[in-house]
C-alpha positions in Angstrom: -27.6 29.5 25.2 -28.2 33.5 25.4 -25.1 35.7 26.3 -25.7 39.2 27.0 -23.8 42.2 28.5 -25.5 44.7 30.7 -24.4 47.7 32.2 -24.7 47.5 36.7 -27.2 50.2 38.3 -27.3 51.2 41.7 -30.0 48.7 42.3 -27.5 45.9 41.6 -25.1 46.8 44.4 -26.1 43.3 45.9 -25.1 41.1 43.3 -22.1 43.1 42.3 -20.6 42.5 45.9 -21.7 38.9 45.6 -19.9 38.2 42.4 -16.9 40.2 43.5 -16.4 38.5 47.0 -17.1 35.0 44.8 -14.6 35.7 42.2 -12.1 37.1 44.3 -12.0 34.1 46.8 -12.1 31.7 44.1 -9.0 33.3 42.4 -7.1 34.4 45.3 -8.3 32.2 48.2 -6.3 29.6 47.9 -3.2 31.7 48.1 -4.0 33.9 51.3 -5.4 33.5 54.9 -9.0 33.7 55.4 -8.8 36.6 57.9 -6.8 38.5 54.8 -9.6 37.5 52.5 -12.4 39.0 55.0 -10.4 42.1 55.5 -10.3 42.7 52.1 -13.6 42.0 51.4 -14.5 44.4 54.1 -12.4 47.2 52.7 -13.2 46.5 48.8 -16.3 45.3 48.5 -18.6 47.1 51.1 -21.8 48.4 49.8 -20.7 52.0 50.1 -17.2 51.6 48.5 -18.9 49.9 45.7 -21.5 52.3 45.1 -18.7 55.2 45.3 -16.8 53.1 42.4 -20.2 52.4 40.4 -21.2 56.2 40.6 -17.9 57.4 39.8 -18.0 59.1 35.9 -14.6 57.4 34.7 -15.7 54.0 35.6 -18.1 51.6 34.2 -19.4 48.2 35.3 -21.4 45.5 33.2 -22.4 41.9 34.1 -21.9 39.1 31.4 -24.9 36.9 31.9 -25.7 33.4 30.4 -29.4 32.5 30.2 -30.1 35.5 32.4 -27.7 34.3 35.3 -24.8 36.5 36.2 -21.7 34.9 35.0 -19.0 37.6 35.6 -18.6 41.4 35.5 -16.5 43.8 34.3 -15.0 47.2 35.3 -13.5 49.8 33.1 -11.6 52.7 34.4 -10.7 55.8 32.4 -9.5 59.2 33.2 -6.8 60.2 35.5 -8.8 59.4 38.9 -8.6 55.8 38.6 -5.1 55.4 37.0 -1.6 55.4 38.9 1.1 57.4 38.0 2.6 54.9 35.8 -0.5 54.4 33.9 -2.0 57.8 33.6 -1.1 57.7 30.1 -2.9 54.8 29.1 -6.5 53.6 29.2 -7.1 50.7 31.8 -9.6 48.0 32.4 -9.5 45.9 35.5 -10.3 42.7 34.1 -13.0 40.4 33.4 -14.2 38.6 36.4 -16.2 35.3 36.0 -17.8 33.0 38.1 -15.8 29.5 37.7 -19.3 27.8 37.3 -19.7 29.0 33.9 -16.1 28.4 32.9 -16.1 25.2 31.5 -19.2 25.9 29.7 -18.1 29.4 28.3 
């Protein structure tokens, strides 16, 4: 098994959108109405929004790959722009989102 971490580029937006929706839905879907999930996907994971986040110099995105398949992603935010007023003195990472397909094997 080969595991690698790769920076996400603008050309990877479709895959970032797909894995974002899949992992969010798997995590929060059971606790939310479908209409609410769809609204969140439209707002948070539309291509223009993801592009803005990806091109923000205070954010970094990475894919985790297992045997060259995307297993999840990591978004790291630094700097004042990405932090709320309680977090401004600290570095923050947004979490590692992984595809549950790989959960049992990781």
